[in-house]
C-alpha positions, 0 to 999 in steps of 0.5 A, a space after each residue: 028384884 028383876 036384877 036378881 033373877 036375871 043374875 042368877 039365870 046369867 051366872 047359870 047359863 054361863 056353863 055350857 053343860 047347864 045350858 046343854 041339859 035345858 036344851 036336854 029338858 026343852 026336847 024331853 018335856 021331863 027327865 030323871 037325873 040318870 036319864 040326862 046323865 045318859 046325854 053326856 059325857 058327865 057323871 049322874 052327881 055331876 048332873 044333879 050339882 048343875 041340876 040344883 044349880 039350874 033349880 036355883 036360878 029358877 031355870 028347873 023345877 022338879 017334882 018327885 015322883 015315888 023314888 024318882 025326880 023328875 026335872 022340867 024347865 020353867 020359863 019364867 026366869 029366863 023370859 024375865 031375862 028375855 024381856 030385860 036383854 029385850 029392853 037393854 038391845 032397845 035402849 042401844 038402838 036409841 043411843 045409836 040413833 041419836 048418835 047417827 042423827 047427831 053425825 048426819 047432822 053435823 055433815 050437813 052444817 
């Protein structure tokens, strides 16, 4: 269900460290937890836990190459969340436009 995806994405993105990890992965394309830990003030073990949350939300994927696990951003869940947010914004724009029309009509009476 789309709402489950959105809920998972929003929960995962609520943490600033996870948002930083996504930024780093977007900049690197692919990176290991060790590489990512070098760019943040947290341990490699904490990075792995954050990556697990991001993976569960569908925001990152991983591939094992030899003994390394490389992570990369996956856009599908983020795209679904962006579509939901766009739809929500459009609904609010329609509601506000209706309120404006009603207020303007009331002023003319």
